[in-house]
MIDO-35684 format. One line per field, with one value per residue: residue number from 0; x negated, y, z negated of N, C-alpha, C in turn. Coordinates in nm, 4 decimals, always signed. Last residue first. Layout:
N
n: [NUM;...]
n.c1: [X;...]
n.c2: [Y;...]
n.c3: [Z;...]
ca.c1: [X;...]
ca.c2: [Y;...]
ca.c3: [Z;...]
c.c1: [X;...]
c.c2: [Y;...]
c.c3: [Z;...]
END
This chain:
230
n: [229;228;227;226;225;224;223;222;221;220;219;218;217;216;215;214;213;212;211;210;209;208;207;206;205;204;203;202;201;200;199;198;197;196;195;194;193;192;191;190;189;188;187;186;185;184;183;182;181;180;179;178;177;176;175;174;173;172;171;170;169;168;167;166;165;164;163;162;161;160;159;158;157;156;155;154;153;152;151;150;149;148;147;146;145;144;143;142;141;140;139;138;137;136;135;134;133;132;131;130;129;128;127;126;125;124;123;122;121;120;119;118;117;116;115;114;113;112;111;110;109;108;107;106;105;104;103;102;101;100;99;98;97;96;95;94;93;92;91;90;89;88;87;86;85;84;83;82;81;80;79;78;77;76;75;74;73;72;71;70;69;68;67;66;65;64;63;62;61;60;59;58;57;56;55;54;53;52;51;50;49;48;47;46;45;44;43;42;41;40;39;38;37;36;35;34;33;32;31;30;29;28;27;26;25;24;23;22;21;20;19;18;17;16;15;14;13;12;11;10;9;8;7;6;5;4;3;2;1;0]
n.c1: [-3.7943;-3.9476;-4.2254;-4.1516;-4.2110;-4.1457;-4.1359;-4.0143;-3.9114;-3.8617;-3.7839;-3.8374;-3.7912;-3.9642;-3.8806;-3.7353;-3.4622;-3.3302;-3.3383;-3.2775;-3.5179;-3.6330;-3.4320;-3.4447;-3.7043;-3.6796;-3.5002;-3.6524;-3.8762;-3.8002;-3.9533;-4.0456;-4.0518;-4.2331;-4.2975;-4.3040;-4.5242;-4.7594;-4.8355;-4.8265;-4.5615;-4.5039;-4.6949;-4.5966;-4.3668;-4.4820;-4.6298;-4.4143;-4.2566;-4.4450;-4.5225;-4.3395;-4.2890;-4.1388;-3.9614;-3.8782;-3.7163;-3.7281;-3.6231;-3.7316;-3.6614;-3.7800;-3.6826;-3.7593;-3.7429;-3.6139;-3.4112;-3.5030;-3.6334;-3.4168;-3.2587;-3.4174;-3.4187;-3.1481;-3.1024;-3.2631;-3.3620;-3.6756;-3.7359;-3.6585;-3.3292;-3.1495;-3.0702;-2.9610;-3.0936;-2.9652;-2.9930;-3.2694;-3.3379;-3.2383;-3.4067;-3.6762;-3.5854;-3.3952;-3.5158;-3.8052;-4.1360;-4.2350;-4.4722;-4.5250;-4.6578;-4.5823;-4.6864;-4.7920;-4.9140;-4.8643;-4.5959;-4.5145;-4.5688;-4.3572;-4.1400;-4.2019;-4.1723;-3.8998;-3.7973;-3.8870;-3.9685;-4.1153;-4.2245;-4.2443;-4.2444;-4.5006;-4.6317;-4.6730;-4.8810;-4.9138;-5.0631;-5.0281;-5.2257;-5.3940;-5.3848;-5.5185;-5.4857;-5.3773;-5.2785;-5.4249;-5.4482;-5.1945;-5.0812;-5.2172;-5.1284;-4.8611;-4.7748;-4.7049;-4.9345;-5.1877;-5.5200;-5.8385;-5.9735;-6.2348;-6.3313;-6.5404;-6.7680;-6.8921;-6.7338;-6.6400;-6.3350;-6.2230;-6.2615;-6.1850;-5.9155;-5.8196;-5.8809;-5.7240;-5.4274;-5.3124;-5.5026;-5.6066;-5.8428;-5.9030;-6.1296;-6.2395;-6.2903;-6.3485;-6.3150;-6.1227;-6.0042;-5.8544;-5.8302;-5.9285;-5.7242;-5.5305;-5.6596;-5.7957;-5.6862;-5.4838;-5.3772;-5.1599;-5.1785;-5.4209;-5.4750;-5.7064;-5.8089;-5.7757;-5.5647;-5.4928;-5.1479;-4.9781;-4.9760;-4.9341;-5.1445;-5.0881;-4.8632;-4.9571;-5.1310;-4.9449;-4.7910;-4.9784;-5.0494;-4.8066;-4.7797;-4.9982;-5.1326;-5.3096;-5.5672;-5.6138;-5.5986;-5.7732;-5.8527;-5.6057;-5.4316;-5.4328;-5.3472;-5.0793;-4.9911;-5.0276;-4.8342;-4.5940;-4.6296;-4.4802]
n.c2: [+8.3693;+8.3051;+8.0911;+7.7501;+7.4353;+7.1109;+6.8796;+6.5828;+6.4750;+6.1634;+5.9588;+5.6416;+5.3980;+5.1041;+4.7576;+4.5633;+4.6513;+4.6974;+4.8593;+4.7972;+4.7986;+5.0425;+5.2143;+5.1638;+5.2549;+5.5260;+5.6073;+5.5580;+5.7278;+5.9761;+6.0515;+6.3429;+6.5140;+6.6609;+6.4426;+6.2100;+6.2034;+6.1190;+5.8562;+5.7519;+5.6707;+5.5015;+5.2994;+5.1814;+5.0668;+4.8684;+4.7111;+4.6071;+4.4626;+4.3337;+4.3876;+4.6281;+4.8385;+5.1257;+5.2451;+5.5594;+5.7559;+6.0767;+6.3299;+6.6137;+6.9261;+7.2292;+7.5783;+7.9142;+8.0842;+8.1938;+8.0258;+7.7678;+7.7106;+7.6942;+7.4958;+7.2641;+7.2616;+7.2331;+6.9827;+6.8061;+6.9380;+6.9421;+6.7480;+6.6467;+6.5036;+6.4672;+6.1673;+5.9194;+5.6847;+5.5631;+5.7459;+5.7738;+5.5313;+5.5690;+5.7733;+5.8239;+6.0891;+6.2762;+6.5228;+6.4773;+6.5803;+6.7278;+6.8407;+7.0872;+7.3382;+7.6549;+7.9355;+8.1834;+8.3309;+8.5198;+8.5337;+8.2832;+8.2813;+8.4359;+8.2680;+8.0466;+8.1661;+8.2244;+7.9633;+7.8476;+7.8965;+7.7032;+7.4103;+7.1431;+7.0960;+7.1316;+6.8730;+6.6903;+6.8890;+7.1534;+7.4092;+7.6660;+7.7850;+7.9923;+8.2822;+8.5623;+8.7838;+8.9362;+8.7518;+8.5797;+8.6925;+8.7687;+8.5111;+8.4117;+8.5979;+8.5485;+8.1998;+7.9728;+7.8214;+7.8521;+7.7677;+7.7258;+7.6805;+7.6248;+7.6621;+7.5650;+7.5954;+7.2732;+7.0991;+6.8636;+6.7049;+6.7445;+6.7410;+6.9930;+7.0076;+6.8444;+7.0044;+7.2262;+7.2371;+7.3750;+7.4326;+7.4915;+7.5540;+7.6899;+7.6747;+7.7794;+7.6457;+7.2978;+7.0276;+6.7401;+6.5649;+6.5348;+6.3809;+6.5216;+6.7082;+6.5422;+6.4519;+6.5832;+6.5775;+6.8659;+7.0842;+7.2733;+7.4117;+7.5333;+7.7006;+7.7119;+7.7743;+7.6142;+7.3449;+7.1911;+7.0828;+6.8980;+6.6919;+6.4374;+6.3672;+6.5106;+6.3626;+6.1020;+6.1398;+6.2114;+5.9813;+5.8002;+5.9295;+5.9258;+5.6512;+5.6107;+5.7055;+5.5802;+5.6018;+5.8735;+5.9354;+5.9100;+6.1695;+6.2954;+6.2823;+6.5412;+6.7024;+6.6269;+6.7117;+6.9853;+7.0548;+6.9732;+6.9355;+6.7128]
n.c3: [-1.0842;-1.3943;-1.4216;-1.5118;-1.6599;-1.7000;-1.9595;-2.0908;-2.4011;-2.5724;-2.8402;-2.9843;-3.2343;-3.3323;-3.4065;-3.5179;-3.7393;-3.9756;-4.2719;-4.5377;-4.6857;-4.6269;-4.7227;-4.9975;-5.0498;-4.9898;-5.1863;-5.4173;-5.3782;-5.1224;-4.8063;-4.6194;-4.3812;-4.2426;-3.9671;-3.8282;-3.6711;-3.7844;-3.8362;-4.0951;-4.1491;-3.9349;-3.9772;-4.2053;-4.1067;-3.9392;-4.1129;-4.2631;-4.0856;-3.8017;-3.5438;-3.3467;-3.0560;-2.9598;-2.6940;-2.5527;-2.3069;-2.1489;-1.9306;-1.7651;-1.6130;-1.4924;-1.4903;-1.5148;-1.8342;-2.0524;-2.1333;-2.1023;-2.3444;-2.5181;-2.4037;-2.4552;-2.7396;-2.7934;-2.6744;-2.8347;-3.1585;-3.3368;-3.6313;-3.8670;-3.8699;-4.1746;-4.3369;-4.3761;-4.3650;-4.1452;-3.9396;-3.9233;-3.8087;-3.5549;-3.4546;-3.3952;-3.1865;-3.1468;-3.1477;-2.9327;-2.8399;-2.5338;-2.3101;-2.0530;-1.8709;-1.7580;-1.5711;-1.5680;-1.8738;-2.0611;-2.0941;-2.1553;-2.4276;-2.5250;-2.4662;-2.6283;-2.8834;-2.8833;-2.8693;-3.1133;-3.4022;-3.5180;-3.3486;-3.3088;-3.0417;-2.9486;-2.9500;-2.7374;-2.5541;-2.3334;-2.1372;-1.9086;-1.6352;-1.5804;-1.7927;-1.9515;-2.2394;-2.4325;-2.6212;-2.7877;-3.0426;-3.1107;-3.1385;-3.3658;-3.5543;-3.5767;-3.5202;-3.3927;-3.3762;-3.5978;-3.5009;-3.4597;-3.1353;-2.9160;-2.5785;-2.3192;-2.1703;-2.2555;-2.5330;-2.7726;-2.8795;-3.2200;-3.4862;-3.5736;-3.5169;-3.7246;-3.9434;-3.9017;-3.7371;-3.5344;-3.2357;-2.8982;-2.6483;-2.3449;-2.0884;-1.7667;-1.5287;-1.4672;-1.2432;-1.3519;-1.5264;-1.8352;-2.0572;-2.2710;-2.3194;-2.4452;-2.6818;-2.8922;-3.1400;-3.0982;-2.9653;-2.9634;-2.6446;-2.4199;-2.1223;-1.8572;-1.5397;-1.3174;-1.2108;-0.9601;-0.9276;-1.0506;-1.3226;-1.4113;-1.5690;-1.7999;-1.8931;-1.9206;-2.1364;-2.3288;-2.3567;-2.4696;-2.7069;-2.8454;-2.8831;-3.0638;-3.2960;-3.4602;-3.3856;-3.3977;-3.6726;-3.8742;-3.9208;-3.9971;-4.2074;-4.3134;-4.1000;-4.0750;-4.3290;-4.3263;-4.1309;-4.2496;-4.6090;-4.8366]
ca.c1: [-3.8152;-3.8237;-4.1704;-4.2130;-4.1462;-4.2229;-4.0865;-4.1211;-3.8699;-3.9454;-3.7306;-3.8908;-3.7401;-3.9275;-3.9373;-3.8804;-3.5246;-3.3342;-3.3834;-3.1690;-3.4255;-3.7103;-3.4644;-3.3205;-3.6684;-3.7722;-3.4630;-3.5234;-3.8919;-3.8368;-3.8451;-4.0819;-3.9305;-4.2404;-4.3007;-4.1964;-4.3977;-4.7373;-4.8322;-4.9543;-4.6333;-4.4216;-4.7021;-4.7276;-4.3535;-4.3878;-4.6994;-4.5225;-4.2057;-4.3797;-4.5171;-4.4343;-4.2641;-4.2695;-3.9510;-3.9766;-3.7140;-3.7639;-3.6144;-3.7177;-3.6641;-3.7489;-3.7362;-3.6972;-3.8112;-3.7222;-3.3954;-3.4208;-3.7108;-3.5294;-3.2114;-3.3861;-3.5434;-3.2207;-3.0352;-3.2892;-3.2819;-3.5689;-3.7702;-3.7286;-3.4648;-3.1651;-3.1521;-2.8716;-3.1336;-2.9714;-2.8591;-3.1896;-3.3806;-3.1782;-3.2652;-3.6421;-3.6945;-3.3536;-3.4603;-3.6755;-4.0467;-4.1928;-4.3891;-4.5221;-4.6278;-4.6017;-4.6444;-4.6686;-4.9225;-5.0061;-4.6653;-4.4923;-4.6552;-4.4948;-4.1465;-4.1993;-4.3011;-3.9980;-3.7692;-3.9379;-3.8908;-4.0062;-4.2139;-4.2583;-4.1198;-4.4138;-4.6607;-4.6283;-4.8296;-4.8869;-5.0324;-5.0278;-5.1222;-5.3253;-5.4130;-5.4428;-5.5528;-5.4415;-5.1855;-5.4054;-5.5657;-5.2956;-5.0360;-5.2267;-5.2716;-4.9021;-4.8279;-4.5958;-4.8901;-5.0463;-5.4104;-5.7383;-5.9305;-6.1354;-6.3226;-6.4293;-6.6464;-6.9167;-6.7836;-6.7043;-6.4592;-6.1973;-6.2947;-6.3219;-6.0095;-5.8073;-5.9371;-5.8689;-5.5029;-5.3013;-5.4271;-5.5655;-5.7663;-5.8845;-6.0255;-6.2262;-6.3560;-6.2733;-6.3993;-6.1666;-6.1229;-5.8794;-5.7724;-6.0067;-5.8512;-5.5051;-5.5978;-5.8431;-5.8241;-5.5156;-5.4779;-5.1539;-5.1219;-5.3497;-5.4497;-5.6004;-5.8021;-5.9118;-5.5829;-5.6097;-5.2636;-4.9986;-5.0150;-4.8249;-5.1307;-5.1994;-4.8580;-4.8552;-5.1834;-5.0485;-4.7292;-4.9087;-5.1509;-4.8667;-4.6857;-4.9894;-5.0538;-5.1707;-5.5152;-5.6239;-5.4907;-5.7077;-5.9548;-5.6763;-5.4540;-5.4629;-5.4835;-5.1712;-4.9824;-5.1080;-4.9757;-4.6376;-4.6004;-4.6028]
ca.c2: [+8.4456;+8.3226;+8.2267;+7.8492;+7.5664;+7.1993;+7.0074;+6.6448;+6.5487;+6.2775;+6.0277;+5.7749;+5.4659;+5.2430;+4.8644;+4.5433;+4.6459;+4.5608;+4.8759;+4.8014;+4.6863;+4.9208;+5.2116;+5.1393;+5.1154;+5.4435;+5.6193;+5.4922;+5.5826;+5.9356;+5.9938;+6.2312;+6.4535;+6.6704;+6.5767;+6.2240;+6.2330;+6.2629;+5.9018;+5.8018;+5.7571;+5.6206;+5.3849;+5.2467;+5.1798;+4.9668;+4.7885;+4.6808;+4.5885;+4.3228;+4.2479;+4.5938;+4.7199;+5.0747;+5.1613;+5.4535;+5.6910;+5.9353;+6.2729;+6.4689;+6.8438;+7.0908;+7.4562;+7.8131;+8.0116;+8.2717;+8.1702;+7.8245;+7.7301;+7.7822;+7.6351;+7.3085;+7.2686;+7.3506;+7.1015;+6.8251;+6.8529;+7.0101;+6.7837;+6.7754;+6.5042;+6.5241;+6.2884;+6.0355;+5.7779;+5.4954;+5.6974;+5.8874;+5.5596;+5.4648;+5.8022;+5.7583;+6.0040;+6.1369;+6.4748;+6.5336;+6.4830;+6.7456;+6.7269;+7.0428;+7.1955;+7.5734;+7.7956;+8.1663;+8.2319;+8.4944;+8.6609;+8.3271;+8.2049;+8.4836;+8.4036;+8.0333;+8.1125;+8.3335;+8.0583;+7.8008;+7.9830;+7.7589;+7.5562;+7.1888;+7.0659;+7.2487;+6.9771;+6.6436;+6.7530;+7.1151;+7.2684;+7.6325;+7.6974;+7.9296;+8.1404;+8.5142;+8.6846;+9.0071;+8.8381;+8.5430;+8.6320;+8.8726;+8.6016;+8.3428;+8.5832;+8.6716;+8.3115;+8.0653;+7.8914;+7.8164;+7.8642;+7.6766;+7.7709;+7.5598;+7.7212;+7.5248;+7.6659;+7.4068;+7.1089;+6.9929;+6.7075;+6.7633;+6.6172;+6.9487;+7.0885;+6.8032;+6.8692;+7.2402;+7.1553;+7.4350;+7.3414;+7.5410;+7.4521;+7.7266;+7.5973;+7.8061;+7.7741;+7.4064;+7.1329;+6.8373;+6.5173;+6.6284;+6.3280;+6.4063;+6.7528;+6.6065;+6.3568;+6.5956;+6.5293;+6.7450;+7.0036;+7.1458;+7.4241;+7.4183;+7.7189;+7.6392;+7.8360;+7.6420;+7.4767;+7.1703;+7.1649;+6.8927;+6.8263;+6.4998;+6.2992;+6.5537;+6.5079;+6.1309;+6.0940;+6.3083;+6.0993;+5.7682;+5.9052;+6.0545;+5.7195;+5.5391;+5.7938;+5.5868;+5.4656;+5.8079;+5.9742;+5.7872;+6.0729;+6.3319;+6.1607;+6.4282;+6.7150;+6.6046;+6.5715;+6.9050;+7.0862;+6.9119;+7.0119;+6.7489]
ca.c3: [-0.9599;-1.3168;-1.4319;-1.4236;-1.6694;-1.6141;-1.9098;-2.0127;-2.2819;-2.5344;-2.7233;-2.9559;-3.1157;-3.3584;-3.3244;-3.5182;-3.6069;-3.9256;-4.1333;-4.4391;-4.6965;-4.6011;-4.5805;-4.9231;-5.0767;-4.9123;-5.0455;-5.3998;-5.3895;-5.2573;-4.8839;-4.7047;-4.4343;-4.3876;-4.0252;-3.9268;-3.6054;-3.7739;-3.6978;-4.0443;-4.2431;-3.9603;-3.8588;-4.2108;-4.1987;-3.8865;-4.0094;-4.3278;-4.1398;-3.9320;-3.5862;-3.4519;-3.1361;-2.9990;-2.8130;-2.5719;-2.4381;-2.1539;-2.0650;-1.7559;-1.7340;-1.4567;-1.5514;-1.4299;-1.7274;-1.9915;-2.1544;-1.9954;-2.2219;-2.5518;-2.4043;-2.3180;-2.6630;-2.8432;-2.6219;-2.6920;-3.0705;-3.2634;-3.4941;-3.8738;-3.8161;-4.0413;-4.3367;-4.3706;-4.4711;-4.2748;-3.9732;-3.9707;-3.9453;-3.6390;-3.4799;-3.5234;-3.2330;-3.1345;-3.2743;-2.9684;-2.9014;-2.6733;-2.3488;-2.1919;-1.8630;-1.8782;-1.5746;-1.4917;-1.7675;-2.0312;-2.0762;-2.0182;-2.3380;-2.5385;-2.4111;-2.4823;-2.8408;-2.8966;-2.7611;-2.9848;-3.3127;-3.5996;-3.3551;-3.4471;-3.1132;-2.9527;-3.0485;-2.8703;-2.5658;-2.4722;-2.1595;-2.0510;-1.6893;-1.4681;-1.7696;-1.8362;-2.1558;-2.3224;-2.5477;-2.6467;-2.9801;-3.0913;-3.0336;-3.2371;-3.5282;-3.5084;-3.5987;-3.4252;-3.2551;-3.5941;-3.5049;-3.5539;-3.2420;-3.0007;-2.7122;-2.4042;-2.1261;-2.2031;-2.3959;-2.7486;-2.7999;-3.0763;-3.4159;-3.6026;-3.4376;-3.5856;-3.9360;-3.8860;-3.8321;-3.6671;-3.3207;-3.0294;-2.7194;-2.4852;-2.1567;-1.9107;-1.5538;-1.5292;-1.2978;-1.2535;-1.4542;-1.7246;-1.9338;-2.2262;-2.2620;-2.3157;-2.5894;-2.7548;-3.1294;-3.1713;-2.8947;-3.0334;-2.7791;-2.4751;-2.2652;-1.9274;-1.6723;-1.3639;-1.2723;-1.0464;-0.8923;-0.9058;-1.2795;-1.3351;-1.4396;-1.7136;-1.8762;-1.8190;-2.0066;-2.2903;-2.2954;-2.3446;-2.6048;-2.8099;-2.7942;-2.9365;-3.2086;-3.5047;-3.3948;-3.2673;-3.5814;-3.8302;-3.8824;-3.8744;-4.1310;-4.4001;-4.1502;-3.9642;-4.2912;-4.4183;-4.1120;-4.1247;-4.4880;-4.7641]
c.c1: [-3.7200;-3.8494;-4.0479;-4.1498;-4.2253;-4.1486;-4.1911;-4.0632;-3.9942;-3.8879;-3.8180;-3.8164;-3.8008;-3.8872;-3.8917;-3.9508;-3.6749;-3.3954;-3.4099;-3.2161;-3.3284;-3.6174;-3.5367;-3.3486;-3.5426;-3.7394;-3.5499;-3.4804;-3.7618;-3.8369;-3.8926;-3.9610;-3.9624;-4.1202;-4.3098;-4.1954;-4.2857;-4.6052;-4.8159;-4.9481;-4.7529;-4.4979;-4.6237;-4.7444;-4.4864;-4.3805;-4.6107;-4.5966;-4.3177;-4.3401;-4.4431;-4.4154;-4.3771;-4.2489;-4.0884;-3.9417;-3.8167;-3.7503;-3.6426;-3.7216;-3.6534;-3.7633;-3.6945;-3.7629;-3.7130;-3.7837;-3.4946;-3.3948;-3.6299;-3.6153;-3.3236;-3.3469;-3.5159;-3.3488;-3.1041;-3.2268;-3.3028;-3.4920;-3.6497;-3.7632;-3.5283;-3.3110;-3.1660;-2.9480;-3.0393;-2.9986;-2.8565;-3.0489;-3.2984;-3.2165;-3.1979;-3.4927;-3.6611;-3.4658;-3.4070;-3.6259;-3.9145;-4.1127;-4.3619;-4.4403;-4.6370;-4.5666;-4.6770;-4.6148;-4.7881;-5.0242;-4.8119;-4.5539;-4.6380;-4.5883;-4.2890;-4.2110;-4.3072;-4.1346;-3.8670;-3.9125;-3.9385;-3.9185;-4.0939;-4.2431;-4.1246;-4.2796;-4.5520;-4.6537;-4.7980;-4.8243;-5.0036;-4.9862;-5.1386;-5.2096;-5.3354;-5.4847;-5.4603;-5.5139;-5.2471;-5.3386;-5.5471;-5.4192;-5.1391;-5.1901;-5.2947;-5.0506;-4.8600;-4.6461;-4.7682;-4.9877;-5.2780;-5.6326;-5.8270;-6.1028;-6.2102;-6.4395;-6.5217;-6.7859;-6.8154;-6.7619;-6.5098;-6.3300;-6.2636;-6.3605;-6.1527;-5.9066;-5.9298;-5.9353;-5.6519;-5.3698;-5.4214;-5.4873;-5.7332;-5.7924;-6.0208;-6.1092;-6.3538;-6.3574;-6.3153;-6.2443;-6.1668;-6.0108;-5.8032;-5.9546;-5.9304;-5.6368;-5.5747;-5.7815;-5.8726;-5.6617;-5.5120;-5.2511;-5.1104;-5.3027;-5.3717;-5.5962;-5.6804;-5.9146;-5.7220;-5.6433;-5.3823;-5.1207;-5.0508;-4.8563;-5.0296;-5.1861;-4.9654;-4.8472;-5.0853;-5.1124;-4.8334;-4.8564;-5.0867;-4.9720;-4.7420;-4.8978;-5.0405;-5.0821;-5.3675;-5.5700;-5.4948;-5.6071;-5.8958;-5.7740;-5.5346;-5.5023;-5.5244;-5.3165;-5.0769;-5.1057;-5.0628;-4.7873;-4.6499;-4.5657]
c.c2: [+8.5643;+8.4106;+8.2401;+7.9858;+7.6677;+7.3308;+7.0722;+6.7701;+6.6115;+6.3445;+6.1492;+5.8313;+5.6064;+5.3082;+5.0011;+4.6486;+4.6211;+4.5473;+4.7378;+4.8143;+4.6823;+4.7992;+5.0817;+5.1258;+5.0760;+5.2950;+5.5293;+5.4934;+5.5087;+5.7823;+5.9675;+6.1837;+6.3281;+6.6046;+6.5735;+6.3600;+6.2579;+6.3003;+6.0518;+5.8688;+5.8256;+5.7202;+5.5137;+5.3418;+5.2519;+5.0893;+4.8983;+4.7686;+4.6727;+4.4613;+4.2290;+4.4474;+4.6925;+4.9599;+5.1013;+5.3761;+5.5782;+5.8835;+6.1232;+6.4117;+6.6958;+7.0078;+7.3289;+7.6806;+7.9396;+8.2071;+8.2496;+7.9735;+7.8024;+7.8111;+7.7333;+7.4556;+7.3220;+7.3705;+7.2300;+6.9530;+6.8941;+6.9124;+6.8484;+6.8291;+6.6422;+6.5200;+6.3379;+6.1670;+5.8970;+5.5944;+5.6321;+5.8441;+5.6736;+5.4823;+5.6957;+5.7730;+5.9544;+6.0383;+6.3322;+6.4702;+6.5535;+6.6234;+6.7397;+6.9163;+7.1400;+7.4300;+7.7316;+8.0236;+8.2233;+8.3902;+8.6409;+8.4632;+8.2475;+8.4096;+8.4576;+8.1702;+8.1009;+8.2877;+8.1756;+7.9001;+7.9560;+7.8541;+7.5993;+7.3404;+7.1103;+7.2231;+7.0835;+6.7465;+6.7219;+6.9769;+7.2441;+7.4866;+7.6861;+7.8442;+8.0899;+8.3703;+8.6382;+8.9132;+8.9151;+8.6500;+8.6104;+8.8180;+8.7106;+8.4370;+8.5154;+8.6657;+8.4335;+8.1939;+7.9801;+7.8919;+7.7918;+7.7850;+7.7010;+7.6531;+7.6526;+7.5965;+7.6231;+7.4655;+7.2533;+6.9936;+6.8492;+6.7625;+6.6251;+6.8225;+7.0386;+6.8785;+6.8141;+7.1039;+7.1705;+7.3515;+7.4014;+7.4335;+7.5045;+7.6239;+7.6440;+7.7274;+7.8050;+7.5321;+7.2497;+6.9499;+6.6133;+6.5928;+6.4142;+6.3458;+6.6354;+6.6421;+6.4167;+6.5018;+6.5222;+6.7070;+6.8736;+7.0453;+7.2853;+7.4461;+7.5972;+7.6790;+7.7793;+7.7006;+7.4939;+7.3047;+7.1238;+6.9712;+6.8226;+6.6425;+6.3688;+6.4930;+6.5556;+6.2799;+6.1260;+6.2692;+6.2039;+5.8951;+5.8766;+6.0384;+5.8543;+5.6111;+5.7354;+5.6698;+5.4633;+5.6660;+5.8964;+5.8123;+5.9407;+6.2242;+6.1853;+6.3053;+6.5920;+6.6103;+6.5406;+6.7581;+6.9987;+6.9325;+6.9370;+6.8233]
c.c3: [-0.9538;-1.1974;-1.3433;-1.4477;-1.5867;-1.6092;-1.8186;-1.9475;-2.2189;-2.4117;-2.6966;-2.8350;-3.1041;-3.2267;-3.3756;-3.4332;-3.6214;-3.7862;-4.0739;-4.2941;-4.5792;-4.5989;-4.5453;-4.7741;-4.9996;-4.9289;-4.9583;-5.2533;-5.3621;-5.2645;-5.0258;-4.7840;-4.5157;-4.4550;-4.1755;-3.9952;-3.7055;-3.7111;-3.6823;-3.9082;-4.1789;-4.0452;-3.8799;-4.0934;-4.2195;-3.9770;-3.9536;-4.2281;-4.2017;-3.9813;-3.7179;-3.4927;-3.2350;-3.0973;-2.8410;-2.6976;-2.4394;-2.2967;-2.0582;-1.8971;-1.6970;-1.5836;-1.4796;-1.4669;-1.6351;-1.8678;-2.0721;-2.0120;-2.1157;-2.4294;-2.4342;-2.3144;-2.5222;-2.7653;-2.6678;-2.6381;-2.9250;-3.1753;-3.4261;-3.7354;-3.8342;-3.9983;-4.1932;-4.3861;-4.4826;-4.3868;-4.1109;-4.0109;-4.0043;-3.7856;-3.5669;-3.5563;-3.3742;-3.1644;-3.2668;-3.0983;-2.9325;-2.7179;-2.4975;-2.2067;-2.0040;-1.8430;-1.7085;-1.4999;-1.6954;-1.9207;-2.0390;-1.9899;-2.1929;-2.4427;-2.4150;-2.4153;-2.6897;-2.8482;-2.7641;-2.8723;-3.1705;-3.5183;-3.4393;-3.4599;-3.2596;-3.0209;-3.0598;-2.9797;-2.7110;-2.4747;-2.3069;-2.0623;-1.8409;-1.5172;-1.6492;-1.8067;-2.0430;-2.2266;-2.4315;-2.5617;-2.8308;-3.0209;-3.0063;-3.1230;-3.3932;-3.4735;-3.5121;-3.4905;-3.2775;-3.4765;-3.5235;-3.5710;-3.3301;-3.1168;-2.7879;-2.5382;-2.2012;-2.1509;-2.3622;-2.6075;-2.7789;-3.0010;-3.2661;-3.5259;-3.4537;-3.4978;-3.7943;-3.8744;-3.8061;-3.7749;-3.4601;-3.1041;-2.8585;-2.5497;-2.3018;-1.9669;-1.7042;-1.5400;-1.3472;-1.3227;-1.3439;-1.6563;-1.8125;-2.0963;-2.2039;-2.2476;-2.4511;-2.6544;-2.9854;-3.1591;-2.9671;-2.9742;-2.8421;-2.6168;-2.3131;-2.0744;-1.7457;-1.5047;-1.3326;-1.1115;-0.9789;-0.8602;-1.1312;-1.2925;-1.3501;-1.5752;-1.7794;-1.7896;-1.8945;-2.1568;-2.2563;-2.2778;-2.4690;-2.7005;-2.7504;-2.8386;-3.0692;-3.4129;-3.4319;-3.2697;-3.4508;-3.7187;-3.8345;-3.8288;-4.0036;-4.3200;-4.2297;-4.0111;-4.1757;-4.3812;-4.1998;-4.1053;-4.3657;-4.6358]
END
């Protein structure tokens, strides 16, 4: 299953399965020092970032590659919601003549197929990007058992992609999310959208269920403040 289809499939249950995403989206908005009036958001989901903004906006463009997510995003005056893959030319043509005070993105840009190209394009429409990305160290103990590489970009790739075009501040955090039992833990993996398209076959899933001996899942995220190079 593709990443896009996975997010679409679980869109209606997403708010109950994205605890870490909710935590980092709140932190992302809380850490904004200014009160930007024109905002572009990538990977808006069901509105976790937008719902945290408590100041008056001139214009907000929210984008996500899942139409199901866009359909459940809050509707407001001066808000436009578009279903775009942010790696697509369609997305670039839509934004390239626009100007934003800031670009925001929470738990989305790690899925980019060409992150450095995306960052370069975003810096053409704004002087600042505030983003939080999961890294490949998310679910790292599971990867050791399954011997499958993470579908998420590693930390160094993420940093280098931003540093090519921006002056940056990076902060890396790890979170452990505990569960009462294995059934709930593995259900979370399936429904959270963090595992991407790395589905296991029955034999692999059975092995993982048997050998995974932790009552928690590991997440690593990097908070990034990126500015136009002086």
